[in-house]
Every structure is written in structure tokens, then in C-alpha cells.
C-alpha positions as CSV (number, residue, x, y, z in Angstrom):
1,M,-3.1,-18.9,-5.5
2,I,0.2,-18.1,-7.3
3,G,2.1,-20.5,-9.4
4,D,3.0,-21.4,-13.0
5,M,-0.2,-20.9,-14.9
6,G,-1.6,-23.8,-16.8
7,I,-4.5,-23.8,-19.2
8,V,-6.8,-23.1,-16.3
9,G,-5.5,-22.1,-12.9
10,P,-2.0,-22.5,-11.3
11,R,0.1,-25.6,-10.6
12,P,-0.4,-27.3,-7.2
13,F,1.2,-25.5,-4.2
14,T,4.2,-26.8,-2.4
15,Q,5.7,-26.0,1.0
16,Y,8.5,-24.3,-0.8
17,D,6.0,-21.8,-2.3
18,V,4.5,-21.2,1.1
19,D,7.9,-20.4,2.6
20,R,9.1,-18.4,-0.4
21,L,6.0,-16.2,-0.4
22,E,5.8,-16.0,3.4
23,W,2.2,-17.1,3.3
24,N,2.5,-18.8,6.7
25,G,2.3,-15.4,8.4
26,K,-0.6,-13.7,10.1
27,F,-3.7,-12.8,8.0
28,H,-2.4,-14.8,5.0
29,D,-4.5,-17.8,5.8
30,V,-7.3,-16.2,3.8
31,R,-5.4,-17.0,0.6
32,W,-6.3,-20.7,1.0
33,L,-9.9,-19.9,0.5
34,V,-9.3,-19.1,-3.2
35,H,-11.1,-21.8,-5.3
36,P,-8.9,-24.7,-6.4
37,G,-8.3,-24.4,-10.2
38,I,-9.1,-20.6,-10.2
39,A,-6.0,-18.4,-10.5
40,G,-7.6,-15.5,-8.6
41,L,-7.1,-11.8,-9.4
42,S,-3.5,-11.8,-8.0
43,Q,-2.4,-14.3,-10.7
44,L,-4.0,-12.3,-13.5
45,Y,-2.3,-9.1,-12.3
46,S,1.0,-10.8,-11.4
47,G,4.1,-8.7,-11.1
48,M,2.8,-5.8,-9.0
49,G,4.4,-6.9,-5.8
50,A,3.5,-9.0,-2.7
51,R,1.3,-6.2,-1.1
52,A,-0.8,-5.7,-4.3
53,S,-1.1,-9.5,-4.7
54,F,-2.5,-9.8,-1.2
55,C,-5.0,-7.0,-1.8
56,F,-6.2,-8.7,-5.0
57,D,-6.8,-11.9,-3.2
58,R,-8.7,-10.1,-0.5
59,S,-10.7,-8.3,-3.2
60,Y,-11.5,-11.6,-4.9
61,L,-12.7,-13.2,-1.7
62,N,-14.9,-10.2,-0.8
63,S,-16.7,-10.2,-4.2
64,K,-16.2,-13.7,-5.6
65,S,-19.0,-15.1,-7.7
66,F,-19.6,-17.6,-10.5
67,I,-19.5,-14.9,-13.1
68,M,-16.1,-13.6,-11.8
69,D,-14.7,-17.2,-11.8
70,V,-15.8,-17.6,-15.4
71,K,-14.1,-14.3,-16.4
72,I,-10.9,-15.4,-14.6
73,V,-11.0,-18.7,-16.5
74,L,-11.5,-16.9,-19.8
75,S,-8.7,-14.5,-19.0
76,T,-6.5,-17.4,-18.2
77,F,-7.2,-18.9,-21.6
78,A,-6.5,-15.5,-23.3
79,I,-3.1,-15.2,-21.5
80,N,-2.1,-18.6,-22.7
81,V,-3.2,-17.8,-26.3
82,F,-2.0,-14.2,-26.7
83,G,0.8,-14.2,-24.1
84,K,1.1,-13.0,-20.5
85,K,2.8,-9.7,-21.2
86,R,0.2,-8.4,-23.6
87,I,-2.9,-9.3,-21.5
88,R,-1.4,-8.2,-18.2
89,E,-0.4,-4.8,-19.6
90,R,-4.0,-4.3,-20.8
91,L,-5.4,-5.4,-17.4
92,K,-3.0,-3.2,-15.4
93,A,-3.7,-0.2,-17.7
94,S,-7.4,-0.6,-17.0
95,L,-6.7,-0.2,-13.3
96,K,-5.6,3.4,-13.8
97,D,-9.1,4.4,-15.1
98,R,-11.0,2.4,-12.5
99,K,-13.1,4.5,-10.1
100,I,-12.8,3.0,-6.6
101,G,-16.0,3.4,-4.6
102,I,-15.8,5.1,-1.3
103,R,-16.7,2.9,1.7
104,W,-18.7,5.5,3.7
105,K,-19.7,2.7,6.1
106,Q,-16.1,2.4,7.2
107,W,-15.9,6.2,7.8
108,K,-19.1,6.0,9.9
109,E,-17.6,3.2,11.9
110,H,-14.3,5.2,12.3
111,F,-16.1,8.2,13.7
112,K,-18.4,6.0,15.8
113,N,-15.4,4.4,17.4
114,N,-13.9,7.8,18.1
115,E,-17.1,9.0,19.8
116,S,-16.5,7.0,22.9
117,R,-13.1,8.4,23.7
118,P,-12.9,10.3,27.0
119,L,-11.8,13.9,27.0
120,P,-8.2,14.3,28.0
121,K,-7.5,15.8,31.4
122,I,-5.9,19.2,30.9
123,D,-4.9,21.1,34.1
124,S,-3.2,24.4,34.4
125,E,0.5,23.9,34.0
126,I,3.7,26.0,34.2
127,L,5.3,26.2,30.8
128,N,8.6,27.7,29.9
129,L,7.1,30.6,28.1
130,R,7.0,34.3,28.5
131,T,3.7,35.9,29.5
132,N,3.1,37.5,26.1
133,E,3.8,34.1,24.5
134,M,1.3,32.3,26.7
135,Q,-1.3,35.0,26.0
136,S,-0.7,34.9,22.2
137,I,-1.0,31.1,22.1
138,A,-4.1,31.1,24.2
139,Y,-5.7,33.7,22.0
140,S,-5.0,31.8,18.8
141,I,-6.3,28.6,20.3
142,A,-9.4,30.5,21.4
143,I,-10.0,31.5,17.7
144,F,-9.6,27.8,16.6
145,Q,-12.0,26.8,19.4
146,L,-14.6,29.2,18.0
147,G,-14.2,27.7,14.5
148,E,-14.4,24.0,15.7
149,A,-17.7,24.7,17.5
150,G,-19.6,26.1,14.4
151,E,-20.0,23.3,11.9
152,G,-23.4,21.9,12.9
153,R,-25.5,23.5,10.0
154,I,-24.0,21.3,7.3
155,A,-25.0,18.1,9.1
156,K,-28.7,19.2,8.9
157,E,-28.5,20.3,5.3
158,I,-27.0,17.0,4.1
159,D,-30.2,15.2,5.0
160,K,-32.1,17.2,2.5
161,T,-29.5,16.9,-0.2
162,I,-29.3,14.2,-3.0
163,L,-25.8,14.0,-4.5
164,F,-24.0,11.5,-6.5
165,G,-21.9,9.0,-4.5
166,I,-23.3,9.6,-1.1
167,D,-25.7,7.5,1.0
168,D,-27.1,7.2,4.5
169,F,-23.7,6.0,5.7
170,Y,-22.1,9.2,4.5
171,R,-24.8,11.4,6.1
172,E,-24.3,9.6,9.4
173,A,-20.5,9.9,9.1
174,L,-20.8,13.6,8.5
175,K,-22.9,14.1,11.6
176,L,-20.4,12.1,13.6
177,F,-17.7,14.3,12.1
178,V,-19.5,17.4,13.4
179,K,-19.7,15.8,16.9
180,E,-16.0,15.1,16.8
181,E,-15.4,18.8,15.9
182,G,-17.5,19.7,18.9
183,R,-15.2,17.5,21.0
184,H,-12.2,19.4,19.7
185,A,-13.9,22.6,20.7
186,R,-14.3,21.4,24.3
187,I,-10.6,20.2,24.4
188,L,-9.4,23.6,23.0
189,G,-11.5,25.4,25.6
190,E,-9.6,23.5,28.3
191,C,-6.3,24.3,26.6
192,V,-7.2,28.0,26.7
193,R,-8.0,27.9,30.4
194,A,-4.9,25.9,31.1
195,L,-2.9,28.7,29.5
196,K,-4.8,31.2,31.6
197,G,-6.5,32.7,28.6
198,N,-10.1,33.6,27.9
199,L,-12.6,32.1,25.5
200,I,-14.1,34.5,22.9
201,E,-17.7,34.5,21.7
202,S,-17.1,35.9,18.2
203,N,-14.4,37.4,15.9
204,W,-14.3,38.8,12.4
205,T,-13.0,35.6,10.7
206,E,-15.7,33.4,12.3
207,R,-18.4,35.9,11.2
208,L,-16.9,35.9,7.7
209,F,-16.8,32.1,7.4
210,Y,-20.4,31.9,8.7
211,F,-21.7,34.5,6.3
212,G,-19.8,33.0,3.3
213,R,-21.1,29.5,4.0
214,R,-24.7,30.7,4.1
215,L,-24.3,31.8,0.5
216,L,-22.9,28.6,-0.8
217,G,-24.3,25.2,-1.8
218,V,-23.4,22.0,0.0
219,R,-20.5,21.1,-2.2
220,L,-18.8,24.5,-1.9
221,K,-19.4,24.5,1.9
222,L,-17.7,21.1,2.1
223,M,-14.8,22.5,0.0
224,V,-14.5,25.4,2.5
225,L,-14.4,22.7,5.3
226,L,-11.7,20.9,3.3
227,A,-9.6,24.0,3.0
228,A,-10.1,24.7,6.7
229,E,-8.7,21.3,7.5
230,V,-5.6,22.0,5.4
231,V,-5.0,25.4,7.0
232,G,-5.9,24.0,10.5
233,I,-3.3,21.2,10.3
234,C,-0.7,23.7,9.1
235,F,-1.4,26.3,11.8
236,Y,-1.8,23.8,14.6
237,R,1.6,22.3,13.8
238,R,3.3,25.7,13.8
239,L,1.8,26.4,17.2
240,V,2.7,23.0,18.6
241,D,6.3,23.4,17.6
242,K,6.5,26.4,20.0
243,I,4.8,24.9,23.0
244,P,6.9,22.9,25.5
245,N,6.0,19.3,26.2
246,G,3.0,18.9,28.5
247,L,-0.8,18.3,28.6
248,V,-1.6,21.2,26.2
249,K,0.8,20.0,23.6
250,S,-0.3,16.4,23.9
251,A,-3.9,17.4,23.4
252,L,-3.1,19.5,20.4
253,L,-1.2,16.7,18.8
254,D,-4.2,14.4,19.2
255,I,-6.4,16.9,17.5
256,I,-3.9,17.1,14.6
257,K,-4.2,13.4,14.1
258,D,-8.0,13.7,14.0
259,E,-7.8,16.6,11.6
260,E,-5.6,14.6,9.2
261,K,-8.3,12.0,9.1
262,H,-11.0,14.7,8.5
263,L,-8.9,15.9,5.6
264,K,-9.0,12.4,4.0
265,F,-12.8,12.1,4.7
266,H,-13.6,15.3,2.9
267,S,-11.1,14.5,0.1
268,D,-13.0,11.3,-0.5
269,F,-16.2,13.3,-1.1
270,F,-14.6,15.2,-3.9
271,R,-12.5,12.3,-5.3
272,I,-15.5,10.5,-6.7
273,R,-16.6,13.7,-8.5
274,I,-13.5,14.2,-10.6
275,R,-14.4,12.2,-13.7
276,N,-13.0,14.1,-16.7
277,F,-10.8,17.0,-17.9
278,F,-13.6,19.5,-17.4
279,T,-14.4,18.6,-13.8
280,K,-10.6,18.5,-13.0
281,A,-10.2,22.0,-14.4
282,I,-13.2,23.4,-12.4
283,F,-12.1,21.7,-9.2
284,R,-8.5,22.9,-9.5
285,L,-9.7,26.5,-10.0
286,L,-12.2,26.5,-7.2
287,W,-9.9,24.6,-4.8
288,R,-6.8,26.8,-5.2
289,T,-8.9,30.0,-4.9
290,I,-10.8,28.9,-1.8
291,A,-7.8,27.3,-0.1
292,F,-5.7,30.4,-0.6
293,A,-8.5,32.7,0.5
294,V,-8.9,30.7,3.7
295,Y,-5.2,30.7,4.3
296,I,-4.9,34.5,3.9
297,T,-7.9,35.0,6.2
298,V,-6.5,32.8,9.0
299,I,-2.9,34.1,8.8
300,L,-4.2,37.7,9.2
301,D,-6.1,36.6,12.3
302,H,-3.0,35.0,13.8
303,R,-0.3,37.4,12.6
304,K,0.3,38.8,16.1
305,T,0.8,35.3,17.6
306,F,3.3,34.4,14.8
307,R,5.2,37.6,15.3
308,V,5.5,37.1,19.1
309,L,6.5,33.4,18.7
310,G,8.9,34.1,15.8
311,I,7.1,31.9,13.4
312,S,8.0,32.4,9.8
313,N,5.1,33.4,7.5
314,W,7.0,32.1,4.5
315,K,7.7,28.7,5.9
316,T,4.1,28.5,7.1
317,F,3.0,29.3,3.5
318,Q,5.3,26.6,2.1
319,K,3.9,24.0,4.5
320,F,0.3,25.1,3.5
321,Q,1.2,24.8,-0.2
322,E,2.6,21.3,0.4
323,I,-0.5,20.0,2.1
324,A,-2.9,21.8,-0.3
325,R,-1.1,20.5,-3.4
326,S,-0.9,17.0,-1.9
327,T,-4.7,17.1,-1.2
328,E,-5.3,18.2,-4.8
329,E,-3.2,15.4,-6.2
330,F,-5.0,12.8,-3.9
331,I,-8.4,14.0,-5.1
332,M,-7.6,14.3,-8.8
333,E,-5.0,11.5,-9.3
334,G,-5.4,9.2,-6.3
335,L,-1.9,9.9,-5.1
336,G,-1.0,9.5,-1.5
337,L,-1.3,12.5,0.9
338,K,2.0,14.1,1.8
339,G,3.1,16.3,4.7
340,L,0.9,14.5,7.3
341,D,2.6,12.5,10.1
342,S,0.0,9.8,10.1
343,S,-1.2,9.8,6.5
344,S,0.4,6.5,5.5
345,E,-1.3,4.7,8.4
346,Y,-4.8,5.9,7.9
347,I,-4.9,5.9,4.2
348,S,-4.1,2.2,4.2
349,K,-7.0,1.5,6.7
350,L,-9.8,3.7,5.3
């Protein structure tokens, strides 16, 4: 509840309050479950906006207990004794240092829901492209198809690994992520055939990534996957911009949406590990080195396609830098991801 705070809890609610705060809308009925006489978290942290207030009330209802109610009552007394401004500033400052647990169960449910999606129908289509452009796009997609199909090893290794912050829900989510990558591989294969191209069984970048990952531990392997998501989103977008509207473009756009969620999933794994200045420094060094190495490797593999399609290497690098730095800031500081079309939607849900 929100109102003028008395010695314990807020004043009684009026219809004016309901209309003013727009609490008669959808989903806001949960606010009425806050205990009478208990201010709730939103009252203690007042002044952070309606959205934050609603989140605090939901958080209170999800984890309410007698101990929490006692703490809220004591905090209410403290506010009346020492003043609202001083206590609230201390409470809000403590939020910045609070480590938010990752809800791996939600990620598992997300990937589980995606698992039932049917494959899109991709038939051969006539696109307004020159023959060499069709061939170049098909070849680049075939390279991506090879990469999407080769992530199964990490799912087996994670069962034998004990790491801080992960549980069986994470392990199951990672396995479902690998299955989703396999789905992408099948879709990309259909795109290659629709563009009258040929699938490839191996190439030098795929062999290099495979060899490199065999030498690394689980955490560094996951960092390579994170870097691959950043580069993949960047390169997919550059290709999509050059493909006319049709079944192939639609399929690639759907893959990009999935890849953006994969980026958030892998970022969450590292976010819970950045706990002090030392771990931040180590992560920043490793992340920038690995991400740049992956970018250089991929752009060398697709340089011919970029040249044929007239794609600027410099603009591609700028886009890569934007997404890579945004990922770094999200992991280290909890800031929102930038440069992703659907980031605002899924970050709020997961």
C-alpha cells in the first residue's frame, strides 16, 4: 500500500488514491494482498517511480514472511524517528550493491516453450539478387549453419561440472539451448537450399573453434559461446539488410530474435561471477580479447560475401563494438543491453 506513513503502516486507502495511482488496471489487483498495517517494500523505497513500486510489491508478495514484516515495521519506526530522506537514501544505496539471483528455472521454461515451435516452411524463391550475390549469401549462411550444429559437447560437460551459481535448472536450460541451436542449423540448411546453395561439411573457422574449445575449461568455453552470439547477431543483421523480403529473410529474423535471448542467457551466467574489482578486471581483459578474436576470425571467413554485397567492414565493426560493450556493461554493471531490437522486451521478462 502507498499513503502518508504513520507510526506503523500507511493511512487507509481511498478511491481517490486508486484512481490517482491507476491501481484499477490489469495485474494491479495483487497490491490488495499486502497486509493491512504493513507498508510494504514499495512504501519504504518510495520515490523510485510507479514501475519500481509495482515491482517492490510483487517482490514482497513473492517472499513475504513474519520476519520481513517485522523488519518493515522497524524500518517504518526508523523513518519516523530519523526522517524519510536519510533512511530511504541508505535503503536505495544498498540496492546498488545487491546481487540479484538468476532464475534459471525461468530460462529452462523459456527454452522448453520454444522447443515445441514448428520449423518454418522455406521454399525456393526468386529474389531480386544477382547470381554472385545469391551464391555469396548462401555460402555465408552455410558457414553459420556449420557453427550452429556444433555446440553439443558443452551440454555433456556441464553435468560433470560444479560451479557457483548454477543448478539443475541451469544444466537443463543449457541442454535446451543446444537443442535450439540445432533447430537453427536445420533452418539455416533450408535457407541455403532455398538460395540454391550447397551445405558444407567443414571449414577452417569451424575447425579452429572446435580445437580451441577442446583446450578450454567450461567457463572459457561459455565465454567463446557468448562472443559467438555477439558476432552472430551482428553478422546476421548485416546479411539480412541485403536480402529482399521473403521466406529466407523472415527465417533469419526469427533466428536473430532467438540469438538475442541466447546472449542474455549466457550473460546471466557471467553476471553472477563479477563480484569485485579483481574479477571485473579479469573478465574485461578476457572478454575483450576473446570477442575481438572471434570477430576477426569470422570477418575473414565472410570477407568475400561482404565485398560482393557492398557491406562496410568498418560499420560492421562499429555495430560489433556496440553490442560487445553493451554486453560487458550488462554483465559488470547490470545496465540494459543496447543494439538489440527485442532487448527491452525480453530483459523485462527473464
